[in-house]
ChimeraX commands (.cxc) that place a marker at each C-alpha (Angstrom):
marker #1 position -0.02,-0.03,0.00 radius 0.5
marker #1 position 1.39,3.41,-0.82 radius 0.5
marker #1 position 1.94,6.09,1.72 radius 0.5
marker #1 position -1.12,8.15,2.68 radius 0.5
marker #1 position 0.49,11.59,2.07 radius 0.5
marker #1 position 0.79,14.43,4.55 radius 0.5
marker #1 position -2.70,15.76,5.14 radius 0.5
marker #1 position -3.45,19.03,6.87 radius 0.5
marker #1 position -6.75,18.83,8.87 radius 0.5
marker #1 position -6.24,22.29,10.49 radius 0.5
marker #1 position -3.83,25.11,9.85 radius 0.5
marker #1 position -1.63,26.23,12.75 radius 0.5
marker #1 position -3.20,28.94,14.91 radius 0.5
marker #1 position -2.07,32.50,14.14 radius 0.5
marker #1 position 0.96,33.23,16.26 radius 0.5
marker #1 position 1.79,29.57,16.92 radius 0.5
marker #1 position 5.50,28.98,16.84 radius 0.5
marker #1 position 5.92,25.36,17.96 radius 0.5
marker #1 position 4.20,22.05,17.22 radius 0.5
marker #1 position 4.29,18.62,18.90 radius 0.5
marker #1 position 5.29,15.88,16.50 radius 0.5
marker #1 position 4.65,12.21,17.14 radius 0.5
marker #1 position 5.98,9.26,15.15 radius 0.5
marker #1 position 4.97,5.66,15.73 radius 0.5
marker #1 position 5.88,2.20,14.40 radius 0.5
marker #1 position 3.47,-0.73,14.86 radius 0.5
marker #1 position 4.23,-4.35,13.99 radius 0.5
marker #1 position 1.53,-6.98,14.04 radius 0.5
marker #1 position 2.19,-10.61,14.92 radius 0.5
marker #1 position 1.13,-12.24,11.67 radius 0.5
marker #1 position -0.01,-11.50,8.15 radius 0.5
marker #1 position -3.49,-12.63,9.27 radius 0.5
marker #1 position -3.59,-9.54,11.54 radius 0.5
marker #1 position -2.73,-7.06,8.78 radius 0.5
marker #1 position -6.23,-6.59,7.29 radius 0.5
marker #1 position -7.86,-5.84,10.65 radius 0.5
marker #1 position -5.00,-3.51,11.63 radius 0.5
marker #1 position -5.17,-1.72,8.22 radius 0.5
marker #1 position -8.94,-1.26,8.49 radius 0.5
marker #1 position -8.59,0.15,11.97 radius 0.5
marker #1 position -5.84,2.45,10.83 radius 0.5
marker #1 position -8.09,3.78,8.11 radius 0.5
marker #1 position -10.85,4.50,10.68 radius 0.5
marker #1 position -8.36,6.36,12.73 radius 0.5
marker #1 position -7.06,8.24,9.65 radius 0.5
marker #1 position -10.60,9.54,9.07 radius 0.5
marker #1 position -10.77,10.62,12.74 radius 0.5
marker #1 position -7.53,12.62,12.35 radius 0.5
marker #1 position -8.99,14.50,9.40 radius 0.5
marker #1 position -11.47,16.13,11.73 radius 0.5
marker #1 position -9.61,16.18,15.04 radius 0.5
marker #1 position -9.25,19.48,16.85 radius 0.5
marker #1 position -5.61,20.41,17.12 radius 0.5
marker #1 position -4.38,18.01,14.45 radius 0.5
marker #1 position -2.08,19.96,12.12 radius 0.5
marker #1 position -0.92,17.16,9.82 radius 0.5
marker #1 position -0.60,13.41,9.49 radius 0.5
marker #1 position 0.83,10.75,7.22 radius 0.5
marker #1 position 0.67,6.92,7.28 radius 0.5
marker #1 position 3.00,4.36,5.71 radius 0.5
marker #1 position 1.72,0.73,5.52 radius 0.5
marker #1 position 4.08,-2.13,4.73 radius 0.5
marker #1 position 1.60,-5.00,4.91 radius 0.5
marker #1 position 4.01,-7.75,3.82 radius 0.5
marker #1 position 6.35,-6.66,6.51 radius 0.5
marker #1 position 3.47,-6.47,9.00 radius 0.5
marker #1 position 4.56,-2.87,9.79 radius 0.5
marker #1 position 2.73,0.45,9.92 radius 0.5
marker #1 position 4.22,3.86,10.56 radius 0.5
marker #1 position 2.51,7.07,11.50 radius 0.5
marker #1 position 3.72,10.67,11.67 radius 0.5
marker #1 position 1.55,13.48,12.94 radius 0.5
marker #1 position 1.71,17.03,14.13 radius 0.5
marker #1 position -0.39,18.57,16.92 radius 0.5
marker #1 position -0.96,21.96,18.56 radius 0.5
marker #1 position 0.07,20.37,21.84 radius 0.5
marker #1 position 0.02,17.33,24.11 radius 0.5
marker #1 position -3.53,18.07,25.34 radius 0.5
marker #1 position -4.92,17.87,21.75 radius 0.5
marker #1 position -2.98,14.60,21.05 radius 0.5
marker #1 position -4.19,13.05,24.32 radius 0.5
marker #1 position -7.78,14.04,23.67 radius 0.5
marker #1 position -7.56,12.45,20.20 radius 0.5
marker #1 position -6.02,9.22,21.59 radius 0.5
marker #1 position -8.71,9.03,24.19 radius 0.5
marker #1 position -11.63,9.50,21.91 radius 0.5
marker #1 position -13.47,7.25,19.46 radius 0.5
marker #1 position -12.74,5.46,17.33 radius 0.5
marker #1 position -9.01,5.61,18.32 radius 0.5
marker #1 position -9.59,4.22,21.82 radius 0.5
marker #1 position -11.64,1.22,20.77 radius 0.5
marker #1 position -9.53,0.37,17.71 radius 0.5
marker #1 position -6.30,0.37,19.66 radius 0.5
marker #1 position -7.82,-1.62,22.47 radius 0.5
marker #1 position -9.03,-4.20,19.96 radius 0.5
marker #1 position -5.64,-4.43,18.24 radius 0.5
marker #1 position -3.55,-5.10,21.40 radius 0.5
marker #1 position -3.68,-8.90,21.08 radius 0.5
marker #1 position -2.39,-8.65,17.46 radius 0.5
marker #1 position 0.57,-6.41,18.33 radius 0.5
marker #1 position 4.07,-7.79,18.22 radius 0.5
marker #1 position 5.66,-4.43,18.95 radius 0.5
marker #1 position 4.93,-0.72,19.12 radius 0.5
marker #1 position 7.18,2.27,19.45 radius 0.5
marker #1 position 6.52,6.00,19.90 radius 0.5
marker #1 position 8.59,9.13,19.93 radius 0.5
marker #1 position 7.59,12.76,20.54 radius 0.5
marker #1 position 9.42,16.04,19.90 radius 0.5
marker #1 position 8.76,19.70,19.32 radius 0.5
marker #1 position 9.62,21.62,16.25 radius 0.5
marker #1 position 9.06,25.14,14.76 radius 0.5
marker #1 position 5.70,25.38,13.01 radius 0.5
marker #1 position 7.67,26.46,9.92 radius 0.5
marker #1 position 9.09,22.87,9.60 radius 0.5
marker #1 position 5.68,21.46,8.63 radius 0.5
marker #1 position 5.07,19.22,6.86 radius 0.5
marker #1 position 7.03,16.94,9.15 radius 0.5
marker #1 position 9.96,15.03,7.70 radius 0.5
marker #1 position 9.80,11.18,7.46 radius 0.5
marker #1 position 13.59,10.91,7.49 radius 0.5
marker #1 position 13.68,12.72,10.83 radius 0.5
marker #1 position 10.85,10.61,12.19 radius 0.5
marker #1 position 12.57,7.39,11.31 radius 0.5
marker #1 position 15.82,8.60,12.78 radius 0.5
marker #1 position 14.05,9.43,16.05 radius 0.5
marker #1 position 12.21,6.10,16.12 radius 0.5
marker #1 position 15.53,4.26,15.57 radius 0.5
marker #1 position 17.06,6.18,18.47 radius 0.5
marker #1 position 14.08,5.30,20.66 radius 0.5
marker #1 position 14.37,1.63,19.69 radius 0.5
marker #1 position 18.09,1.68,20.57 radius 0.5
marker #1 position 17.35,3.34,23.88 radius 0.5
marker #1 position 14.71,0.74,24.71 radius 0.5
marker #1 position 17.08,-2.07,23.79 radius 0.5
marker #1 position 19.71,-0.63,26.12 radius 0.5
marker #1 position 17.32,-0.55,29.09 radius 0.5
marker link #1:1,2 radius 0.2
marker link #1:2,3 radius 0.2
marker link #1:3,4 radius 0.2
marker link #1:4,5 radius 0.2
marker link #1:5,6 radius 0.2
marker link #1:6,7 radius 0.2
marker link #1:7,8 radius 0.2
marker link #1:8,9 radius 0.2
marker link #1:9,10 radius 0.2
marker link #1:10,11 radius 0.2
marker link #1:11,12 radius 0.2
marker link #1:12,13 radius 0.2
marker link #1:13,14 radius 0.2
marker link #1:14,15 radius 0.2
marker link #1:15,16 radius 0.2
marker link #1:16,17 radius 0.2
marker link #1:17,18 radius 0.2
marker link #1:18,19 radius 0.2
marker link #1:19,20 radius 0.2
marker link #1:20,21 radius 0.2
marker link #1:21,22 radius 0.2
marker link #1:22,23 radius 0.2
marker link #1:23,24 radius 0.2
marker link #1:24,25 radius 0.2
marker link #1:25,26 radius 0.2
marker link #1:26,27 radius 0.2
marker link #1:27,28 radius 0.2
marker link #1:28,29 radius 0.2
marker link #1:29,30 radius 0.2
marker link #1:30,31 radius 0.2
marker link #1:31,32 radius 0.2
marker link #1:32,33 radius 0.2
marker link #1:33,34 radius 0.2
marker link #1:34,35 radius 0.2
marker link #1:35,36 radius 0.2
marker link #1:36,37 radius 0.2
marker link #1:37,38 radius 0.2
marker link #1:38,39 radius 0.2
marker link #1:39,40 radius 0.2
marker link #1:40,41 radius 0.2
marker link #1:41,42 radius 0.2
marker link #1:42,43 radius 0.2
marker link #1:43,44 radius 0.2
marker link #1:44,45 radius 0.2
marker link #1:45,46 radius 0.2
marker link #1:46,47 radius 0.2
marker link #1:47,48 radius 0.2
marker link #1:48,49 radius 0.2
marker link #1:49,50 radius 0.2
marker link #1:50,51 radius 0.2
marker link #1:51,52 radius 0.2
marker link #1:52,53 radius 0.2
marker link #1:53,54 radius 0.2
marker link #1:54,55 radius 0.2
marker link #1:55,56 radius 0.2
marker link #1:56,57 radius 0.2
marker link #1:57,58 radius 0.2
marker link #1:58,59 radius 0.2
marker link #1:59,60 radius 0.2
marker link #1:60,61 radius 0.2
marker link #1:61,62 radius 0.2
marker link #1:62,63 radius 0.2
marker link #1:63,64 radius 0.2
marker link #1:64,65 radius 0.2
marker link #1:65,66 radius 0.2
marker link #1:66,67 radius 0.2
marker link #1:67,68 radius 0.2
marker link #1:68,69 radius 0.2
marker link #1:69,70 radius 0.2
marker link #1:70,71 radius 0.2
marker link #1:71,72 radius 0.2
marker link #1:72,73 radius 0.2
marker link #1:73,74 radius 0.2
marker link #1:74,75 radius 0.2
marker link #1:75,76 radius 0.2
marker link #1:76,77 radius 0.2
marker link #1:77,78 radius 0.2
marker link #1:78,79 radius 0.2
marker link #1:79,80 radius 0.2
marker link #1:80,81 radius 0.2
marker link #1:81,82 radius 0.2
marker link #1:82,83 radius 0.2
marker link #1:83,84 radius 0.2
marker link #1:84,85 radius 0.2
marker link #1:85,86 radius 0.2
marker link #1:86,87 radius 0.2
marker link #1:87,88 radius 0.2
marker link #1:88,89 radius 0.2
marker link #1:89,90 radius 0.2
marker link #1:90,91 radius 0.2
marker link #1:91,92 radius 0.2
marker link #1:92,93 radius 0.2
marker link #1:93,94 radius 0.2
marker link #1:94,95 radius 0.2
marker link #1:95,96 radius 0.2
marker link #1:96,97 radius 0.2
marker link #1:97,98 radius 0.2
marker link #1:98,99 radius 0.2
marker link #1:99,100 radius 0.2
marker link #1:100,101 radius 0.2
marker link #1:101,102 radius 0.2
marker link #1:102,103 radius 0.2
marker link #1:103,104 radius 0.2
marker link #1:104,105 radius 0.2
marker link #1:105,106 radius 0.2
marker link #1:106,107 radius 0.2
marker link #1:107,108 radius 0.2
marker link #1:108,109 radius 0.2
marker link #1:109,110 radius 0.2
marker link #1:110,111 radius 0.2
marker link #1:111,112 radius 0.2
marker link #1:112,113 radius 0.2
marker link #1:113,114 radius 0.2
marker link #1:114,115 radius 0.2
marker link #1:115,116 radius 0.2
marker link #1:116,117 radius 0.2
marker link #1:117,118 radius 0.2
marker link #1:118,119 radius 0.2
marker link #1:119,120 radius 0.2
marker link #1:120,121 radius 0.2
marker link #1:121,122 radius 0.2
marker link #1:122,123 radius 0.2
marker link #1:123,124 radius 0.2
marker link #1:124,125 radius 0.2
marker link #1:125,126 radius 0.2
marker link #1:126,127 radius 0.2
marker link #1:127,128 radius 0.2
marker link #1:128,129 radius 0.2
marker link #1:129,130 radius 0.2
marker link #1:130,131 radius 0.2
marker link #1:131,132 radius 0.2
marker link #1:132,133 radius 0.2
marker link #1:133,134 radius 0.2
marker link #1:134,135 radius 0.2
marker link #1:135,136 radius 0.2
view
């Protein structure tokens, strides 16, 4: 499946100078889990498109590798947390837990002028988070 390109649900508020970025990597246990995870991801993708405080998002699905990557920008942590705790995100993620082999998240701030977010930077930060987790 191709990348769902960077989508801008909401423009940054006038005067905003920083954004919260979040990158994630999800790996499901087997190829049988891929269709369900993909369908859930698409439900969440639609949710992002109307989420207050969402400034941008992209999704990369690698179904044959059982891996899904997300990259999103938010006005702040409160908006991201509200999104994660609302429907359908909350129910979809709860339903997917048994299928998960691994998940990884990283968060950082950047100037609003750096939007759209950069996938190379997101992957670098995810790799650093994975290395840090492995060292613990």
